[in-house]
mmCIF file as Biopython writes it, N, C-alpha, C and O atoms, coordinates in Angstrom:
data_model
#
loop_
_atom_site.group_PDB
_atom_site.id
_atom_site.type_symbol
_atom_site.label_atom_id
_atom_site.label_alt_id
_atom_site.label_comp_id
_atom_site.label_asym_id
_atom_site.label_entity_id
_atom_site.label_seq_id
_atom_site.pdbx_PDB_ins_code
_atom_site.Cartn_x
_atom_site.Cartn_y
_atom_site.Cartn_z
_atom_site.occupancy
_atom_site.B_iso_or_equiv
_atom_site.auth_seq_id
_atom_site.auth_asym_id
_atom_site.pdbx_PDB_model_num
ATOM 1   N N  . MET A ? 1  ? 0.847   -1.171 0.000  1.0 0.0 1  A 1 
ATOM 2   C CA . MET A ? 1  ? 0.000   0.000  0.000  1.0 0.0 1  A 1 
ATOM 3   C C  . MET A ? 1  ? 0.898   1.241  0.000  1.0 0.0 1  A 1 
ATOM 4   O O  . MET A ? 1  ? 1.925   1.281  0.677  1.0 0.0 1  A 1 
ATOM 5   N N  . ALA A ? 2  ? 0.500   2.223  -0.751 1.0 0.0 2  A 1 
ATOM 6   C CA . ALA A ? 2  ? 1.318   3.425  -0.933 1.0 0.0 2  A 1 
ATOM 7   C C  . ALA A ? 2  ? 0.825   4.573  -0.054 1.0 0.0 2  A 1 
ATOM 8   O O  . ALA A ? 2  ? -0.257  4.527  0.531  1.0 0.0 2  A 1 
ATOM 9   N N  . ARG A ? 3  ? 1.665   5.599  0.010  1.0 0.0 3  A 1 
ATOM 10  C CA . ARG A ? 3  ? 1.363   6.815  0.768  1.0 0.0 3  A 1 
ATOM 11  C C  . ARG A ? 3  ? 1.652   8.023  -0.113 1.0 0.0 3  A 1 
ATOM 12  O O  . ARG A ? 3  ? 2.524   7.977  -0.981 1.0 0.0 3  A 1 
ATOM 13  N N  . TYR A ? 4  ? 0.907   9.113  0.121  1.0 0.0 4  A 1 
ATOM 14  C CA . TYR A ? 4  ? 1.028   10.327 -0.683 1.0 0.0 4  A 1 
ATOM 15  C C  . TYR A ? 4  ? 1.009   11.528 0.250  1.0 0.0 4  A 1 
ATOM 16  O O  . TYR A ? 4  ? 0.182   11.596 1.159  1.0 0.0 4  A 1 
ATOM 17  N N  . GLN A ? 5  ? 1.930   12.491 0.029  1.0 0.0 5  A 1 
ATOM 18  C CA . GLN A ? 5  ? 2.091   13.629 0.934  1.0 0.0 5  A 1 
ATOM 19  C C  . GLN A ? 5  ? 1.736   14.950 0.264  1.0 0.0 5  A 1 
ATOM 20  O O  . GLN A ? 5  ? 2.119   15.201 -0.879 1.0 0.0 5  A 1 
ATOM 21  N N  . CYS A ? 6  ? 0.997   15.794 0.988  1.0 0.0 6  A 1 
ATOM 22  C CA . CYS A ? 6  ? 0.696   17.151 0.526  1.0 0.0 6  A 1 
ATOM 23  C C  . CYS A ? 6  ? 1.982   17.972 0.611  1.0 0.0 6  A 1 
ATOM 24  O O  . CYS A ? 6  ? 2.627   17.987 1.659  1.0 0.0 6  A 1 
ATOM 25  N N  . PRO A ? 7  ? 2.367   18.653 -0.465 1.0 0.0 7  A 1 
ATOM 26  C CA . PRO A ? 7  ? 3.607   19.428 -0.444 1.0 0.0 7  A 1 
ATOM 27  C C  . PRO A ? 7  ? 3.521   20.709 0.392  1.0 0.0 7  A 1 
ATOM 28  O O  . PRO A ? 7  ? 4.554   21.302 0.704  1.0 0.0 7  A 1 
ATOM 29  N N  . ASP A ? 8  ? 2.326   21.141 0.757  1.0 0.0 8  A 1 
ATOM 30  C CA . ASP A ? 8  ? 2.192   22.369 1.549  1.0 0.0 8  A 1 
ATOM 31  C C  . ASP A ? 8  ? 2.202   22.105 3.051  1.0 0.0 8  A 1 
ATOM 32  O O  . ASP A ? 8  ? 2.973   22.722 3.786  1.0 0.0 8  A 1 
ATOM 33  N N  . CYS A ? 9  ? 1.349   21.190 3.510  1.0 0.0 9  A 1 
ATOM 34  C CA . CYS A ? 9  ? 1.195   21.004 4.955  1.0 0.0 9  A 1 
ATOM 35  C C  . CYS A ? 9  ? 1.752   19.679 5.465  1.0 0.0 9  A 1 
ATOM 36  O O  . CYS A ? 9  ? 1.739   19.431 6.671  1.0 0.0 9  A 1 
ATOM 37  N N  . SER A ? 10 ? 2.238   18.830 4.574  1.0 0.0 10 A 1 
ATOM 38  C CA . SER A ? 10 ? 2.835   17.534 4.914  1.0 0.0 10 A 1 
ATOM 39  C C  . SER A ? 10 ? 1.824   16.490 5.382  1.0 0.0 10 A 1 
ATOM 40  O O  . SER A ? 10 ? 2.222   15.457 5.920  1.0 0.0 10 A 1 
ATOM 41  N N  . TYR A ? 11 ? 0.515   16.735 5.190  1.0 0.0 11 A 1 
ATOM 42  C CA . TYR A ? 11 ? -0.488  15.702 5.447  1.0 0.0 11 A 1 
ATOM 43  C C  . TYR A ? 11 ? -0.147  14.494 4.584  1.0 0.0 11 A 1 
ATOM 44  O O  . TYR A ? 11 ? 0.270   14.656 3.438  1.0 0.0 11 A 1 
ATOM 45  N N  . VAL A ? 12 ? -0.316  13.284 5.116  1.0 0.0 12 A 1 
ATOM 46  C CA . VAL A ? 12 ? -0.031  12.070 4.365  1.0 0.0 12 A 1 
ATOM 47  C C  . VAL A ? 12 ? -1.296  11.225 4.255  1.0 0.0 12 A 1 
ATOM 48  O O  . VAL A ? 12 ? -1.910  10.876 5.264  1.0 0.0 12 A 1 
ATOM 49  N N  . TYR A ? 13 ? -1.681  10.899 3.014  1.0 0.0 13 A 1 
ATOM 50  C CA . TYR A ? 13 ? -2.753  9.935  2.780  1.0 0.0 13 A 1 
ATOM 51  C C  . TYR A ? 13 ? -2.109  8.567  2.690  1.0 0.0 13 A 1 
ATOM 52  O O  . TYR A ? 13 ? -1.244  8.337  1.846  1.0 0.0 13 A 1 
ATOM 53  N N  . ASP A ? 14 ? -2.526  7.663  3.555  1.0 0.0 14 A 1 
ATOM 54  C CA . ASP A ? 14 ? -2.010  6.297  3.607  1.0 0.0 14 A 1 
ATOM 55  C C  . ASP A ? 14 ? -3.118  5.370  3.119  1.0 0.0 14 A 1 
ATOM 56  O O  . ASP A ? 14 ? -4.173  5.282  3.747  1.0 0.0 14 A 1 
ATOM 57  N N  . GLU A ? 15 ? -2.887  4.677  2.002  1.0 0.0 15 A 1 
ATOM 58  C CA . GLU A ? 15 ? -3.909  3.802  1.439  1.0 0.0 15 A 1 
ATOM 59  C C  . GLU A ? 15 ? -4.378  2.756  2.445  1.0 0.0 15 A 1 
ATOM 60  O O  . GLU A ? 15 ? -5.559  2.410  2.469  1.0 0.0 15 A 1 
ATOM 61  N N  . MET A ? 16 ? -3.479  2.253  3.267  1.0 0.0 16 A 1 
ATOM 62  C CA . MET A ? 16 ? -3.838  1.210  4.220  1.0 0.0 16 A 1 
ATOM 63  C C  . MET A ? 16 ? -4.826  1.738  5.275  1.0 0.0 16 A 1 
ATOM 64  O O  . MET A ? 16 ? -5.740  1.023  5.687  1.0 0.0 16 A 1 
ATOM 65  N N  . ARG A ? 17 ? -4.637  2.984  5.704  1.0 0.0 17 A 1 
ATOM 66  C CA . ARG A ? 17 ? -5.511  3.573  6.729  1.0 0.0 17 A 1 
ATOM 67  C C  . ARG A ? 17 ? -6.747  4.240  6.142  1.0 0.0 17 A 1 
ATOM 68  O O  . ARG A ? 17 ? -7.770  4.353  6.818  1.0 0.0 17 A 1 
ATOM 69  N N  . GLY A ? 18 ? -6.662  4.687  4.882  1.0 0.0 18 A 1 
ATOM 70  C CA . GLY A ? 18 ? -7.767  5.430  4.292  1.0 0.0 18 A 1 
ATOM 71  C C  . GLY A ? 18 ? -7.915  6.783  4.974  1.0 0.0 18 A 1 
ATOM 72  O O  . GLY A ? 18 ? -6.979  7.268  5.610  1.0 0.0 18 A 1 
ATOM 73  N N  . GLU A ? 19 ? -9.074  7.384  4.843  1.0 0.0 19 A 1 
ATOM 74  C CA . GLU A ? 19 ? -9.387  8.663  5.508  1.0 0.0 19 A 1 
ATOM 75  C C  . GLU A ? 19 ? -10.879 8.642  5.786  1.0 0.0 19 A 1 
ATOM 76  O O  . GLU A ? 19 ? -11.680 9.189  5.027  1.0 0.0 19 A 1 
ATOM 77  N N  . VAL A ? 20 ? -11.238 7.993  6.900  1.0 0.0 20 A 1 
ATOM 78  C CA . VAL A ? 20 ? -12.637 7.749  7.235  1.0 0.0 20 A 1 
ATOM 79  C C  . VAL A ? 20 ? -13.443 9.046  7.296  1.0 0.0 20 A 1 
ATOM 80  O O  . VAL A ? 20 ? -14.593 9.074  6.857  1.0 0.0 20 A 1 
ATOM 81  N N  . HIS A ? 21 ? -12.864 10.111 7.828  1.0 0.0 21 A 1 
ATOM 82  C CA . HIS A ? 21 ? -13.579 11.392 7.930  1.0 0.0 21 A 1 
ATOM 83  C C  . HIS A ? 21 ? -13.896 11.993 6.559  1.0 0.0 21 A 1 
ATOM 84  O O  . HIS A ? 21 ? -14.777 12.843 6.436  1.0 0.0 21 A 1 
ATOM 85  N N  . GLU A ? 22 ? -13.171 11.544 5.535  1.0 0.0 22 A 1 
ATOM 86  C CA . GLU A ? 22 ? -13.415 12.016 4.167  1.0 0.0 22 A 1 
ATOM 87  C C  . GLU A ? 22 ? -14.263 11.015 3.377  1.0 0.0 22 A 1 
ATOM 88  O O  . GLU A ? 22 ? -14.593 11.257 2.216  1.0 0.0 22 A 1 
ATOM 89  N N  . GLY A ? 23 ? -14.615 9.884  4.015  1.0 0.0 23 A 1 
ATOM 90  C CA . GLY A ? 23 ? -15.431 8.871  3.366  1.0 0.0 23 A 1 
ATOM 91  C C  . GLY A ? 23 ? -14.647 7.777  2.661  1.0 0.0 23 A 1 
ATOM 92  O O  . GLY A ? 23 ? -15.217 7.023  1.873  1.0 0.0 23 A 1 
ATOM 93  N N  . PHE A ? 24 ? -13.334 7.675  2.933  1.0 0.0 24 A 1 
ATOM 94  C CA . PHE A ? 24 ? -12.494 6.664  2.292  1.0 0.0 24 A 1 
ATOM 95  C C  . PHE A ? 24 ? -12.105 5.610  3.321  1.0 0.0 24 A 1 
ATOM 96  O O  . PHE A ? 24 ? -11.319 5.873  4.231  1.0 0.0 24 A 1 
ATOM 97  N N  . ALA A ? 25 ? -12.663 4.423  3.164  1.0 0.0 25 A 1 
ATOM 98  C CA . ALA A ? 25 ? -12.407 3.316  4.090  1.0 0.0 25 A 1 
ATOM 99  C C  . ALA A ? 25 ? -10.949 2.872  4.015  1.0 0.0 25 A 1 
ATOM 100 O O  . ALA A ? 25 ? -10.270 3.150  3.026  1.0 0.0 25 A 1 
ATOM 101 N N  . PRO A ? 26 ? -10.460 2.184  5.052  1.0 0.0 26 A 1 
ATOM 102 C CA . PRO A ? 26 ? -9.113  1.605  4.967  1.0 0.0 26 A 1 
ATOM 103 C C  . PRO A ? 26 ? -8.987  0.765  3.695  1.0 0.0 26 A 1 
ATOM 104 O O  . PRO A ? 26 ? -9.953  0.146  3.248  1.0 0.0 26 A 1 
ATOM 105 N N  . ASN A ? 27 ? -7.800  0.753  3.131  1.0 0.0 27 A 1 
ATOM 106 C CA . ASN A ? 27 ? -7.473  0.039  1.889  1.0 0.0 27 A 1 
ATOM 107 C C  . ASN A ? 27 ? -8.083  0.682  0.646  1.0 0.0 27 A 1 
ATOM 108 O O  . ASN A ? 27 ? -8.225  0.016  -0.380 1.0 0.0 27 A 1 
ATOM 109 N N  . THR A ? 28 ? -8.445  1.960  0.717  1.0 0.0 28 A 1 
ATOM 110 C CA . THR A ? 28 ? -8.901  2.690  -0.469 1.0 0.0 28 A 1 
ATOM 111 C C  . THR A ? 28 ? -7.662  3.151  -1.230 1.0 0.0 28 A 1 
ATOM 112 O O  . THR A ? 28 ? -6.860  3.929  -0.712 1.0 0.0 28 A 1 
ATOM 113 N N  . SER A ? 29 ? -7.512  2.669  -2.453 1.0 0.0 29 A 1 
ATOM 114 C CA . SER A ? 29 ? -6.320  3.010  -3.246 1.0 0.0 29 A 1 
ATOM 115 C C  . SER A ? 29 ? -6.369  4.468  -3.695 1.0 0.0 29 A 1 
ATOM 116 O O  . SER A ? 29 ? -7.437  5.077  -3.770 1.0 0.0 29 A 1 
ATOM 117 N N  . TRP A ? 30 ? -5.211  5.003  -3.988 1.0 0.0 30 A 1 
ATOM 118 C CA . TRP A ? 30 ? -5.086  6.385  -4.469 1.0 0.0 30 A 1 
ATOM 119 C C  . TRP A ? 30 ? -5.884  6.568  -5.758 1.0 0.0 30 A 1 
ATOM 120 O O  . TRP A ? 30 ? -6.462  7.632  -5.982 1.0 0.0 30 A 1 
ATOM 121 N N  . ALA A ? 31 ? -5.918  5.546  -6.601 1.0 0.0 31 A 1 
ATOM 122 C CA . ALA A ? 31 ? -6.651  5.617  -7.867 1.0 0.0 31 A 1 
ATOM 123 C C  . ALA A ? 31 ? -8.155  5.795  -7.641 1.0 0.0 31 A 1 
ATOM 124 O O  . ALA A ? 31 ? -8.849  6.329  -8.507 1.0 0.0 31 A 1 
ATOM 125 N N  . GLN A ? 32 ? -8.659  5.358  -6.498 1.0 0.0 32 A 1 
ATOM 126 C CA . GLN A ? 32 ? -10.085 5.475  -6.189 1.0 0.0 32 A 1 
ATOM 127 C C  . GLN A ? 32 ? -10.458 6.849  -5.628 1.0 0.0 32 A 1 
ATOM 128 O O  . GLN A ? 32 ? -11.641 7.178  -5.543 1.0 0.0 32 A 1 
ATOM 129 N N  . ILE A ? 33 ? -9.471  7.649  -5.248 1.0 0.0 33 A 1 
ATOM 130 C CA . ILE A ? 33 ? -9.726  8.986  -4.715 1.0 0.0 33 A 1 
ATOM 131 C C  . ILE A ? 33 ? -10.076 9.898  -5.898 1.0 0.0 33 A 1 
ATOM 132 O O  . ILE A ? 33 ? -9.361  9.891  -6.900 1.0 0.0 33 A 1 
ATOM 133 N N  . PRO A ? 34 ? -11.150 10.675 -5.806 1.0 0.0 34 A 1 
ATOM 134 C CA . PRO A ? 34 ? -11.524 11.553 -6.928 1.0 0.0 34 A 1 
ATOM 135 C C  . PRO A ? 34 ? -10.414 12.553 -7.273 1.0 0.0 34 A 1 
ATOM 136 O O  . PRO A ? 34 ? -9.702  13.032 -6.391 1.0 0.0 34 A 1 
ATOM 137 N N  . ASP A ? 35 ? -10.281 12.858 -8.551 1.0 0.0 35 A 1 
ATOM 138 C CA . ASP A ? 35 ? -9.242  13.786 -9.008 1.0 0.0 35 A 1 
ATOM 139 C C  . ASP A ? 35 ? -9.408  15.189 -8.429 1.0 0.0 35 A 1 
ATOM 140 O O  . ASP A ? 35 ? -8.424  15.916 -8.292 1.0 0.0 35 A 1 
ATOM 141 N N  . ASP A ? 36 ? -10.627 15.578 -8.088 1.0 0.0 36 A 1 
ATOM 142 C CA . ASP A ? 36 ? -10.849 16.921 -7.547 1.0 0.0 36 A 1 
ATOM 143 C C  . ASP A ? 36 ? -10.798 16.964 -6.013 1.0 0.0 36 A 1 
ATOM 144 O O  . ASP A ? 36 ? -11.152 17.978 -5.412 1.0 0.0 36 A 1 
ATOM 145 N N  . TRP A ? 37 ? -10.364 15.877 -5.385 1.0 0.0 37 A 1 
ATOM 146 C CA . TRP A ? 37 ? -10.232 15.821 -3.923 1.0 0.0 37 A 1 
ATOM 147 C C  . TRP A ? 37 ? -9.128  16.761 -3.472 1.0 0.0 37 A 1 
ATOM 148 O O  . TRP A ? 37 ? -8.041  16.768 -4.049 1.0 0.0 37 A 1 
ATOM 149 N N  . ALA A ? 38 ? -9.400  17.552 -2.444 1.0 0.0 38 A 1 
ATOM 150 C CA . ALA A ? 38 ? -8.412  18.492 -1.895 1.0 0.0 38 A 1 
ATOM 151 C C  . ALA A ? 38 ? -7.883  17.972 -0.565 1.0 0.0 38 A 1 
ATOM 152 O O  . ALA A ? 38 ? -8.553  17.202 0.124  1.0 0.0 38 A 1 
ATOM 153 N N  . CYS A ? 39 ? -6.691  18.395 -0.217 1.0 0.0 39 A 1 
ATOM 154 C CA . CYS A ? 39 ? -6.071  18.019 1.048  1.0 0.0 39 A 1 
ATOM 155 C C  . CYS A ? 39 ? -7.034  18.338 2.197  1.0 0.0 39 A 1 
ATOM 156 O O  . CYS A ? 39 ? -7.515  19.467 2.291  1.0 0.0 39 A 1 
ATOM 157 N N  . PRO A ? 40 ? -7.326  17.367 3.071  1.0 0.0 40 A 1 
ATOM 158 C CA . PRO A ? 40 ? -8.264  17.627 4.160  1.0 0.0 40 A 1 
ATOM 159 C C  . PRO A ? 40 ? -7.700  18.523 5.266  1.0 0.0 40 A 1 
ATOM 160 O O  . PRO A ? 40 ? -8.464  19.062 6.066  1.0 0.0 40 A 1 
ATOM 161 N N  . ASP A ? 41 ? -6.392  18.688 5.321  1.0 0.0 41 A 1 
ATOM 162 C CA . ASP A ? 41 ? -5.794  19.536 6.357  1.0 0.0 41 A 1 
ATOM 163 C C  . ASP A ? 41 ? -5.678  20.998 5.926  1.0 0.0 41 A 1 
ATOM 164 O O  . ASP A ? 41 ? -6.011  21.894 6.702  1.0 0.0 41 A 1 
ATOM 165 N N  . CYS A ? 42 ? -5.210  21.252 4.700  1.0 0.0 42 A 1 
ATOM 166 C CA . CYS A ? 42 ? -4.990  22.642 4.289  1.0 0.0 42 A 1 
ATOM 167 C C  . CYS A ? 42 ? -5.926  23.094 3.169  1.0 0.0 42 A 1 
ATOM 168 O O  . CYS A ? 42 ? -6.092  24.296 2.958  1.0 0.0 42 A 1 
ATOM 169 N N  . ALA A ? 43 ? -6.537  22.158 2.451  1.0 0.0 43 A 1 
ATOM 170 C CA . ALA A ? 43 ? -7.449  22.446 1.340  1.0 0.0 43 A 1 
ATOM 171 C C  . ALA A ? 43 ? -6.812  23.293 0.246  1.0 0.0 43 A 1 
ATOM 172 O O  . ALA A ? 43 ? -7.512  23.834 -0.610 1.0 0.0 43 A 1 
ATOM 173 N N  . VAL A ? 44 ? -5.498  23.409 0.270  1.0 0.0 44 A 1 
ATOM 174 C CA . VAL A ? 44 ? -4.783  24.217 -0.713 1.0 0.0 44 A 1 
ATOM 175 C C  . VAL A ? 44 ? -4.423  23.387 -1.937 1.0 0.0 44 A 1 
ATOM 176 O O  . VAL A ? 44 ? -4.430  23.896 -3.058 1.0 0.0 44 A 1 
ATOM 177 N N  . ARG A ? 45 ? -4.115  22.132 -1.733 1.0 0.0 45 A 1 
ATOM 178 C CA . ARG A ? 45 ? -3.632  21.286 -2.825 1.0 0.0 45 A 1 
ATOM 179 C C  . ARG A ? 45 ? -4.664  20.252 -3.244 1.0 0.0 45 A 1 
ATOM 180 O O  . ARG A ? 45 ? -5.421  19.741 -2.419 1.0 0.0 45 A 1 
ATOM 181 N N  . ASP A ? 46 ? -4.682  19.949 -4.545 1.0 0.0 46 A 1 
ATOM 182 C CA . ASP A ? 46 ? -5.535  18.901 -5.088 1.0 0.0 46 A 1 
ATOM 183 C C  . ASP A ? 46 ? -4.757  17.598 -5.160 1.0 0.0 46 A 1 
ATOM 184 O O  . ASP A ? 46 ? -3.541  17.576 -4.969 1.0 0.0 46 A 1 
ATOM 185 N N  . LYS A ? 47 ? -5.461  16.527 -5.433 1.0 0.0 47 A 1 
ATOM 186 C CA . LYS A ? 47 ? -4.862  15.196 -5.498 1.0 0.0 47 A 1 
ATOM 187 C C  . LYS A ? 47 ? -3.624  15.169 -6.394 1.0 0.0 47 A 1 
ATOM 188 O O  . LYS A ? 47 ? -2.628  14.539 -6.040 1.0 0.0 47 A 1 
ATOM 189 N N  . GLY A ? 48 ? -3.668  15.830 -7.528 1.0 0.0 48 A 1 
ATOM 190 C CA . GLY A ? 48 ? -2.558  15.814 -8.478 1.0 0.0 48 A 1 
ATOM 191 C C  . GLY A ? 48 ? -1.279  16.449 -7.966 1.0 0.0 48 A 1 
ATOM 192 O O  . GLY A ? 48 ? -0.210  16.220 -8.532 1.0 0.0 48 A 1 
ATOM 193 N N  . ASP A ? 49 ? -1.366  17.239 -6.911 1.0 0.0 49 A 1 
ATOM 194 C CA . ASP A ? 49 ? -0.189  17.901 -6.347 1.0 0.0 49 A 1 
ATOM 195 C C  . ASP A ? 49 ? 0.552   17.039 -5.327 1.0 0.0 49 A 1 
ATOM 196 O O  . ASP A ? 49 ? 1.703   17.323 -4.995 1.0 0.0 49 A 1 
ATOM 197 N N  . PHE A ? 50 ? -0.099  15.991 -4.832 1.0 0.0 50 A 1 
ATOM 198 C CA . PHE A ? 50 ? 0.503   15.158 -3.792 1.0 0.0 50 A 1 
ATOM 199 C C  . PHE A ? 50 ? 1.743   14.434 -4.306 1.0 0.0 50 A 1 
ATOM 200 O O  . PHE A ? 50 ? 1.840   14.105 -5.489 1.0 0.0 50 A 1 
ATOM 201 N N  . ILE A ? 51 ? 2.684   14.194 -3.408 1.0 0.0 51 A 1 
ATOM 202 C CA . ILE A ? 51 ? 3.955   13.547 -3.734 1.0 0.0 51 A 1 
ATOM 203 C C  . ILE A ? 51 ? 3.888   12.084 -3.309 1.0 0.0 51 A 1 
ATOM 204 O O  . ILE A ? 51 ? 3.622   11.804 -2.140 1.0 0.0 51 A 1 
ATOM 205 N N  . PRO A ? 52 ? 4.124   11.134 -4.234 1.0 0.0 52 A 1 
ATOM 206 C CA . PRO A ? 52 ? 4.121   9.717  -3.852 1.0 0.0 52 A 1 
ATOM 207 C C  . PRO A ? 52 ? 5.293   9.407  -2.921 1.0 0.0 52 A 1 
ATOM 208 O O  . PRO A ? 52 ? 6.433   9.783  -3.194 1.0 0.0 52 A 1 
ATOM 209 N N  . LEU A ? 53 ? 4.999   8.723  -1.828 1.0 0.0 53 A 1 
ATOM 210 C CA . LEU A ? 53 ? 6.035   8.340  -0.875 1.0 0.0 53 A 1 
ATOM 211 C C  . LEU A ? 53 ? 6.320   6.847  -0.902 1.0 0.0 53 A 1 
ATOM 212 O O  . LEU A ? 53 ? 7.276   6.401  -0.268 1.0 0.0 53 A 1 
ATOM 213 N N  . GLY A ? 54 ? 5.527   6.064  -1.612 1.0 0.0 54 A 1 
ATOM 214 C CA . GLY A ? 54 ? 5.685   4.621  -1.552 1.0 0.0 54 A 1 
ATOM 215 C C  . GLY A ? 54 ? 5.118   4.114  -0.240 1.0 0.0 54 A 1 
ATOM 216 O O  . GLY A ? 54 ? 4.200   4.717  0.316  1.0 0.0 54 A 1 
ATOM 217 N N  . SER A ? 55 ? 5.652   3.018  0.255  1.0 0.0 55 A 1 
ATOM 218 C CA . SER A ? 55 ? 5.135   2.434  1.491  1.0 0.0 55 A 1 
ATOM 219 C C  . SER A ? 55 ? 6.057   2.683  2.669  1.0 0.0 55 A 1 
ATOM 220 O O  . SER A ? 55 ? 5.789   2.207  3.772  1.0 0.0 55 A 1 
ATOM 221 N N  . GLY A ? 56 ? 7.150   3.426  2.454  1.0 0.0 56 A 1 
ATOM 222 C CA . GLY A ? 56 ? 8.122   3.669  3.519  1.0 0.0 56 A 1 
ATOM 223 C C  . GLY A ? 56 ? 7.824   4.921  4.311  1.0 0.0 56 A 1 
ATOM 224 O O  . GLY A ? 56 ? 6.703   5.430  4.291  1.0 0.0 56 A 1 
ATOM 225 N N  . ALA A ? 57 ? 8.821   5.411  5.003  1.0 0.0 57 A 1 
ATOM 226 C CA . ALA A ? 57 ? 8.668   6.562  5.887  1.0 0.0 57 A 1 
ATOM 227 C C  . ALA A ? 57 ? 8.568   7.869  5.111  1.0 0.0 57 A 1 
ATOM 228 O O  . ALA A ? 57 ? 9.015   7.962  3.968  1.0 0.0 57 A 1 
ATOM 229 N N  . VAL A ? 58 ? 7.981   8.870  5.742  1.0 0.0 58 A 1 
ATOM 230 C CA . VAL A ? 58 ? 7.912   10.210 5.163  1.0 0.0 58 A 1 
ATOM 231 C C  . VAL A ? 58 ? 9.327   10.680 4.896  1.0 0.0 58 A 1 
ATOM 232 O O  . VAL A ? 58 ? 10.210  10.486 5.731  1.0 0.0 58 A 1 
ATOM 233 N N  . GLY A ? 59 ? 9.561   11.298 3.743  1.0 0.0 59 A 1 
ATOM 234 C CA . GLY A ? 59 ? 10.898  11.754 3.380  1.0 0.0 59 A 1 
ATOM 235 C C  . GLY A ? 59 ? 11.583  10.804 2.424  1.0 0.0 59 A 1 
ATOM 236 O O  . GLY A ? 59 ? 12.731  11.025 2.038  1.0 0.0 59 A 1 
ATOM 237 N N  . GLU A ? 60 ? 10.887  9.745  2.038  1.0 0.0 60 A 1 
ATOM 238 C CA . GLU A ? 60 ? 11.462  8.753  1.144  1.0 0.0 60 A 1 
ATOM 239 C C  . GLU A ? 60 ? 11.537  9.258  -0.294 1.0 0.0 60 A 1 
ATOM 240 O O  . GLU A ? 60 ? 12.314  8.728  -1.088 1.0 0.0 60 A 1 
ATOM 241 N N  . HIS A ? 61 ? 10.746  10.272 -0.646 1.0 0.0 61 A 1 
ATOM 242 C CA . HIS A ? 61 ? 10.704  10.776 -2.019 1.0 0.0 61 A 1 
ATOM 243 C C  . HIS A ? 61 ? 11.910  11.659 -2.334 1.0 0.0 61 A 1 
ATOM 244 O O  . HIS A ? 61 ? 12.691  12.003 -1.446 1.0 0.0 61 A 1 
ATOM 245 N N  . ALA A ? 62 ? 12.045  12.008 -3.569 1.0 0.0 62 A 1 
ATOM 246 C CA . ALA A ? 62 ? 13.066  12.956 -4.045 1.0 0.0 62 A 1 
ATOM 247 C C  . ALA A ? 62 ? 14.484  12.549 -3.681 1.0 0.0 62 A 1 
ATOM 248 O O  . ALA A ? 62 ? 15.323  13.395 -3.368 1.0 0.0 62 A 1 
ATOM 249 N N  . GLY A ? 63 ? 14.749  11.232 -3.723 1.0 0.0 63 A 1 
ATOM 250 C CA . GLY A ? 63 ? 16.110  10.768 -3.490 1.0 0.0 63 A 1 
ATOM 251 C C  . GLY A ? 63 ? 16.550  10.816 -2.049 1.0 0.0 63 A 1 
ATOM 252 O O  . GLY A ? 63 ? 17.744  10.705 -1.771 1.0 0.0 63 A 1 
ATOM 253 N N  . LEU A ? 64 ? 15.628  10.977 -1.127 1.0 0.0 64 A 1 
ATOM 254 C CA . LEU A ? 64 ? 16.003  11.051 0.278  1.0 0.0 64 A 1 
ATOM 255 C C  . LEU A ? 64 ? 16.020  9.684  0.944  1.0 0.0 64 A 1 
ATOM 256 O O  . LEU A ? 64 ? 16.486  9.558  2.077  1.0 0.0 64 A 1 
ATOM 257 N N  . GLY A ? 65 ? 15.520  8.655  0.262  1.0 0.0 65 A 1 
ATOM 258 C CA . GLY A ? 65 ? 15.484  7.323  0.850  1.0 0.0 65 A 1 
ATOM 259 C C  . GLY A ? 65 ? 16.815  6.615  0.694  1.0 0.0 65 A 1 
ATOM 260 O O  . GLY A ? 65 ? 17.743  7.129  0.069  1.0 0.0 65 A 1 
ATOM 261 N N  . ALA A ? 66 ? 16.891  5.429  1.272  1.0 0.0 66 A 1 
ATOM 262 C CA . ALA A ? 66 ? 18.110  4.636  1.165  1.0 0.0 66 A 1 
ATOM 263 C C  . ALA A ? 66 ? 18.261  4.134  -0.262 1.0 0.0 66 A 1 
ATOM 264 O O  . ALA A ? 66 ? 17.271  3.911  -0.959 1.0 0.0 66 A 1 
ATOM 265 N N  . GLY A ? 67 ? 19.484  3.961  -0.684 1.0 0.0 67 A 1 
ATOM 266 C CA . GLY A ? 67 ? 19.743  3.454  -2.017 1.0 0.0 67 A 1 
ATOM 267 C C  . GLY A ? 67 ? 21.107  3.880  -2.475 1.0 0.0 67 A 1 
ATOM 268 O O  . GLY A ? 67 ? 21.774  4.661  -1.796 1.0 0.0 67 A 1 
ATOM 269 N N  . PRO A ? 68 ? 21.539  3.384  -3.619 1.0 0.0 68 A 1 
ATOM 270 C CA . PRO A ? 68 ? 22.856  3.751  -4.135 1.0 0.0 68 A 1 
ATOM 271 C C  . PRO A ? 68 ? 22.998  5.265  -4.256 1.0 0.0 68 A 1 
ATOM 272 O O  . PRO A ? 68 ? 22.128  5.932  -4.816 1.0 0.0 68 A 1 
ATOM 273 N N  . GLY A ? 69 ? 24.068  5.788  -3.743 1.0 0.0 69 A 1 
ATOM 274 C CA . GLY A ? 69 ? 24.322  7.215  -3.814 1.0 0.0 69 A 1 
ATOM 275 C C  . GLY A ? 69 ? 23.710  8.004  -2.675 1.0 0.0 69 A 1 
ATOM 276 O O  . GLY A ? 69 ? 23.946  9.207  -2.556 1.0 0.0 69 A 1 
ATOM 277 N N  . ASN A ? 70 ? 22.926  7.342  -1.833 1.0 0.0 70 A 1 
ATOM 278 C CA . ASN A ? 70 ? 22.281  8.020  -0.714 1.0 0.0 70 A 1 
ATOM 279 C C  . ASN A ? 70 ? 22.806  7.546  0.632  1.0 0.0 70 A 1 
ATOM 280 O O  . ASN A ? 70 ? 22.170  7.778  1.660  1.0 0.0 70 A 1 
ATOM 281 N N  . GLU A ? 71 ? 23.947  6.891  0.638  1.0 0.0 71 A 1 
ATOM 282 C CA . GLU A ? 71 ? 24.507  6.417  1.893  1.0 0.0 71 A 1 
ATOM 283 C C  . GLU A ? 71 ? 24.880  7.595  2.769  1.0 0.0 71 A 1 
ATOM 284 O O  . GLU A ? 71 ? 25.270  8.647  2.262  1.0 0.0 71 A 1 
ATOM 285 N N  . ARG A ? 72 ? 24.768  7.436  4.045  1.0 0.0 72 A 1 
ATOM 286 C CA . ARG A ? 72 ? 25.093  8.504  4.989  1.0 0.0 72 A 1 
ATOM 287 C C  . ARG A ? 72 ? 26.223  8.075  5.882  1.0 0.0 72 A 1 
ATOM 288 O O  . ARG A ? 72 ? 26.648  8.838  6.750  1.0 0.0 72 A 1 
#
């Protein structure tokens, strides 16, 4: 299951948890979220603006995760 982060407020949509307050049950895939859905925390960003994080920790995107060339 994947996760997606709002670039403005850092809210994370987790497919495994869903977003019950928005009407999305646990295990609701990102593809099932309407394209016009806005971030529930800041309402500034639409679904298309969210950053895919994969299934790992926040900060995994944009080359910040473990992998070749990212050793610390």
